[in-house]
C-alpha positions as CSV (number, residue, x, y, z in Angstrom):
1,M,38.7,7.6,48.3
2,K,39.8,10.3,45.8
3,I,38.0,10.7,42.5
4,T,40.6,11.2,39.8
5,K,38.8,10.0,36.7
6,A,36.0,11.7,34.7
7,V,34.0,10.7,31.7
8,I,32.5,13.4,29.4
9,P,29.9,12.1,27.0
10,A,30.1,14.2,23.9
11,A,28.6,12.0,21.2
12,G,25.2,13.7,20.9
13,L,24.1,15.0,17.5
14,G,23.1,18.5,18.6
15,T,19.8,18.4,16.7
16,R,18.3,21.2,18.9
17,V,20.8,23.7,17.5
18,L,20.9,22.8,13.9
19,P,22.1,23.9,11.4
20,A,25.1,25.2,13.5
21,T,25.9,21.7,14.5
22,K,25.7,20.1,11.1
23,A,29.5,20.4,10.8
24,L,30.5,21.9,14.2
25,P,30.1,19.7,17.3
26,K,27.9,21.4,19.8
27,E,30.6,20.9,22.4
28,M,32.8,23.2,20.3
29,L,30.3,26.1,20.2
30,P,32.1,29.1,21.6
31,I,31.3,30.9,24.8
32,V,33.1,34.2,24.0
33,D,36.5,32.8,23.2
34,K,36.6,29.2,24.5
35,P,34.6,26.2,23.3
36,A,32.0,24.9,25.7
37,I,33.8,21.6,26.3
38,Q,37.0,23.5,27.5
39,Y,34.9,25.0,30.4
40,I,33.8,21.5,31.3
41,V,37.3,20.1,31.2
42,E,38.6,23.0,33.3
43,E,35.9,22.4,35.9
44,A,37.0,18.7,36.1
45,V,40.6,19.7,36.5
46,A,39.8,22.3,39.2
47,S,38.0,19.5,41.0
48,G,41.1,17.3,41.2
49,I,40.5,15.2,38.1
50,I,43.6,13.9,36.5
51,D,42.4,11.5,33.8
52,I,39.5,12.4,31.4
53,L,37.8,10.2,28.8
54,I,35.8,12.1,26.2
55,I,33.2,9.9,24.4
56,T,32.8,11.1,20.9
57,N,31.5,9.8,17.6
58,R,32.0,10.3,13.9
59,G,32.4,14.0,12.9
60,K,33.8,15.1,16.3
61,E,37.5,15.2,15.4
62,L,37.6,18.9,16.1
63,I,37.3,18.2,19.8
64,E,40.5,16.0,19.7
65,D,42.3,18.7,17.7
66,H,41.4,21.3,20.2
67,F,43.0,19.5,23.1
68,D,46.1,18.7,21.0
69,R,49.2,20.9,20.5
70,S,49.4,23.2,17.5
71,P,53.1,24.0,17.3
72,E,52.8,26.0,14.0
73,L,50.1,28.2,15.3
74,E,51.8,28.7,18.7
75,Q,55.1,29.6,16.9
76,R,53.3,32.1,14.7
77,I,51.7,33.8,17.7
78,L,55.1,33.8,19.4
79,N,56.6,35.5,16.4
80,C,54.0,38.2,16.8
81,G,55.2,38.8,20.3
82,K,52.0,37.4,21.9
83,V,53.7,35.2,24.5
84,E,50.8,35.0,26.9
85,L,48.4,33.9,24.2
86,A,50.9,31.2,23.0
87,D,51.2,29.9,26.6
88,D,47.4,29.8,26.9
89,L,47.1,27.7,23.8
90,A,49.9,25.3,24.9
91,R,48.3,25.0,28.3
92,I,45.1,23.5,26.8
93,S,46.9,20.2,25.9
94,K,48.3,20.0,29.4
95,L,45.1,20.4,31.4
96,A,44.9,16.7,32.2
97,N,45.5,13.3,30.6
98,I,42.8,13.4,28.0
99,Y,41.7,10.3,26.1
100,F,39.1,9.8,23.4
101,L,36.8,6.9,22.6
102,R,34.2,6.7,19.8
103,Q,30.7,5.6,20.5
104,K,30.1,3.6,17.4
105,E,26.3,4.1,17.6
106,T,24.4,6.9,19.4
107,L,22.4,4.6,21.5
108,G,21.9,6.9,24.5
109,L,23.7,8.5,27.4
110,G,23.7,5.2,29.3
111,H,25.3,3.4,26.4
112,A,28.0,6.2,26.1
113,V,28.9,5.9,29.8
114,N,29.1,2.1,29.5
115,C,31.7,2.5,26.8
116,A,34.0,3.8,29.6
117,R,34.1,0.5,31.5
118,S,37.7,-0.3,30.7
119,F,38.9,3.3,31.4
120,V,37.2,3.4,34.8
121,G,38.1,-0.1,36.0
122,S,37.2,-0.5,39.7
123,D,37.2,3.2,40.5
124,A,34.4,5.6,41.3
125,F,34.3,8.3,38.6
126,A,32.7,11.6,37.7
127,V,30.4,12.1,34.8
128,L,30.2,15.6,33.3
129,Y,27.6,15.9,30.6
130,G,29.0,17.5,27.4
131,D,25.9,19.7,27.0
132,D,26.1,21.4,30.4
133,V,28.5,24.2,31.3
134,I,28.3,25.1,34.9
135,I,30.2,28.2,36.1
136,G,30.7,29.2,39.7
137,D,33.3,30.0,42.3
138,D,33.1,26.4,43.7
139,P,33.3,23.8,40.8
140,A,30.1,21.8,40.7
141,C,32.1,18.6,40.2
142,A,34.1,19.3,43.3
143,Q,30.9,19.8,45.3
144,L,29.8,16.3,44.4
145,I,33.2,14.8,45.1
146,R,33.2,16.1,48.6
147,V,29.8,14.6,49.3
148,Y,31.0,11.2,47.8
149,Q,33.9,11.3,50.2
150,E,31.5,11.8,53.1
151,F,28.8,9.3,52.2
152,G,30.7,6.8,50.0
153,R,27.9,6.2,47.5
154,A,26.9,7.6,44.1
155,V,26.1,11.3,44.0
156,L,23.8,13.3,41.7
157,G,24.1,17.0,40.9
158,I,20.6,18.3,41.1
159,N,18.6,21.5,40.9
160,K,15.0,22.4,40.6
161,V,13.6,23.0,37.1
162,P,10.4,24.9,36.3
163,A,7.2,22.8,36.5
164,A,6.5,23.4,32.8
165,D,9.9,21.9,31.9
166,I,10.1,18.9,34.2
167,S,8.8,16.6,31.4
168,K,12.0,17.4,29.4
169,Y,14.2,16.2,32.3
170,S,14.3,13.6,35.0
171,S,12.2,13.8,38.2
172,L,13.6,12.6,41.5
173,R,12.2,11.4,44.8
174,V,14.4,13.0,47.5
175,D,14.5,13.4,51.2
176,H,16.4,16.2,52.9
177,I,19.5,15.1,54.9
178,K,21.2,18.5,55.7
179,E,22.0,21.8,54.1
180,N,21.9,21.2,50.3
181,I,22.3,17.4,50.5
182,F,19.5,14.9,49.9
183,S,18.9,11.2,49.8
184,C,17.4,10.0,46.5
185,T,15.5,6.7,46.4
186,D,13.7,6.9,43.1
187,M,13.6,8.7,39.7
188,I,12.0,8.7,36.3
189,E,13.2,10.1,33.0
190,K,11.0,12.6,31.1
191,P,7.9,12.0,33.4
192,A,4.3,12.5,32.4
193,K,2.4,14.9,34.6
194,D,1.1,12.2,36.9
195,Q,4.6,10.7,37.3
196,V,6.4,13.8,38.7
197,M,8.0,13.0,42.0
198,S,9.6,16.4,42.5
199,L,10.9,19.3,40.5
200,Y,14.4,18.2,41.3
201,S,16.3,16.8,38.3
202,I,19.8,15.5,37.5
203,L,21.5,18.4,35.7
204,G,24.7,17.6,34.1
205,R,26.9,16.1,36.8
206,C,27.1,12.9,38.8
207,I,29.6,10.6,40.6
208,L,29.1,7.0,39.9
209,T,30.4,3.8,41.3
210,P,31.7,1.0,39.0
211,D,28.7,-1.2,39.7
212,I,26.8,1.0,37.4
213,F,28.3,-0.9,34.4
214,D,26.7,-4.2,35.3
215,I,23.4,-2.4,35.6
216,L,23.8,-0.7,32.2
217,D,24.5,-4.2,30.7
218,T,21.0,-5.4,31.8
219,I,18.6,-2.4,31.4
220,K,16.5,-2.2,28.3
221,P,16.1,0.9,26.0
222,G,13.9,3.5,27.7
223,V,12.6,6.9,26.6
224,G,13.4,7.5,22.9
225,G,14.5,3.9,22.4
226,E,17.8,4.7,24.0
227,I,19.8,3.3,26.9
228,Q,19.1,5.9,29.6
229,L,21.6,6.6,32.3
230,T,18.8,7.7,34.6
231,D,17.2,4.2,34.3
232,A,20.5,2.6,35.6
233,I,20.9,5.2,38.4
234,K,17.3,4.4,39.3
235,V,18.3,0.8,40.1
236,L,21.0,2.1,42.4
237,A,18.5,4.5,44.1
238,N,16.0,1.7,44.6
239,T,18.5,-0.6,46.1
240,V,21.5,0.9,47.9
241,G,20.3,4.5,47.6
242,V,22.2,7.5,46.2
243,T,23.0,11.0,47.5
244,A,22.1,14.2,45.7
245,V,23.6,17.7,46.0
246,E,21.8,20.9,45.1
247,F,24.9,22.4,43.6
248,T,25.7,26.1,43.3
249,G,26.8,27.7,40.1
250,V,25.0,28.8,36.9
251,R,24.2,26.1,34.5
252,Y,24.1,26.7,30.7
253,D,22.4,24.2,28.4
254,M,24.7,24.2,25.3
255,G,22.2,22.0,23.4
256,N,19.7,24.8,23.6
257,K,19.7,28.0,21.6
258,L,18.6,30.2,24.5
259,G,21.1,28.5,26.8
260,I,23.9,29.3,24.3
261,L,22.9,33.0,24.1
262,K,22.7,33.3,27.9
263,A,26.2,31.8,28.3
264,C,27.7,34.1,25.8
265,I,26.1,37.2,27.3
266,E,26.7,36.4,31.0
267,V,30.3,35.2,30.5
268,G,30.9,38.1,28.2
269,L,29.9,40.6,30.8
270,R,32.6,39.1,33.2
271,H,35.3,38.8,30.5
272,P,38.4,40.8,31.6
273,E,39.1,41.9,28.0
274,I,35.7,42.9,26.7
275,G,33.4,43.0,29.7
276,A,33.2,46.7,30.2
277,D,32.7,47.6,26.5
278,F,30.1,44.8,26.2
279,K,28.2,46.1,29.2
280,T,28.0,49.5,27.6
281,Y,26.8,48.0,24.3
282,L,24.1,45.9,26.0
283,K,22.9,49.0,27.9
284,D,22.6,50.8,24.6
285,I,20.7,47.9,23.0
286,A,18.4,47.6,26.1
287,S,17.5,51.3,25.9
288,R,16.2,50.8,22.4
289,I,14.1,47.7,23.0
């Protein structure tokens, strides 16, 4: 079965990167010359996604504006003879069928995903976390979709995190199936030291089946008093089981100051317009450290 729908939760408050996010949604923080969320949308589109629902909340209107047309700006750029740039701006609104829904209260990632029930219907769907930009030759979302098509059950995008950081993430119990594919039978969100099952954690991507919504309706608030998506996926893992993929690509945590800086530097070095000059600049800076 093809996966053509995706949900991007983008309702978080961005408290880890204040004061930058006081007026600017963290999803709109730029990586060189594109906001983070555009990279995420482009990854979904490159994975075959046609319909995208972005879950926002109050104060995130800039995200909607970004994916809308701006005829006046486009015309002004055309008048300056910058045809390619005008085309690039117009293309943003045509990437996919993009819809928006407000999460009235920020009650957790699980609650945000549950808001997408009517959009999803009876289809399996992708979830791409609004914090996580993953850049690679093979889109991370596409890697998960291929595994879903092979195994027919929910799929988690996973990677190992440092032992010192596992308490900030989820910890999964996994058994190797083949290559970079695992079976996952249990998990815990933000584990204490004696609760760690492995250093594998869900990092920003998953494919979920619509039965997740009935589970989300019944689970109680977890860590932080929020409805945790991990707690709902745990129910699936404990019952029917889920598959996990150790995806390739570089992940940048855009809710983290260091992650933002890494994204700007590494993407900047590969940027066709400024990459060479930026590399020279960084070498000069490094020589003086």
